[in-house]
C-alpha positions, 0 to 999 in steps of 0.5 A: 515487448522488451519486458515480455521478452526478458520474462520469457528469456528468464523462464527459459534460462531458469529451466535450462539451469534446472536441467543442467544443475549439478545437484539431485532433484531433491536438492533442487526442489528444496532450493526452489522451495526455499526461494519461493518462501523467501520471495513470498516473505518479501511480497508479504512485506510489500503487501503489509507496507501497502496496506499500512500506507493506505491506512495512513492516507485514510486516517489523514483524509478523515482527520482533514475532513474532521478539521474542516467540519470543525472550522465550518462549525466554529465559523457558523457559531461566530456568524450566529453570535455576530448576528445575535449581537447585532439584533438588540431586543427593544 
């Protein structure tokens, strides 16, 4: 509830600030436009960072899976070689 109250308060405060602004409507719109562009740029940066982190985690999982598969294959080959060495043709 506190967070919601803060958001509502910020929105009301922003509205009052726009109405009481000492500049023209065009200047105010330009400032808002610039601020939105600035915020979008940050969001895009965070979005890119999130995608990069997901990609890195995915690559790490794939590498770990491949490493385990290789270890299992090597173990199976060693076990087969040991079995073949124990069985001597007569």
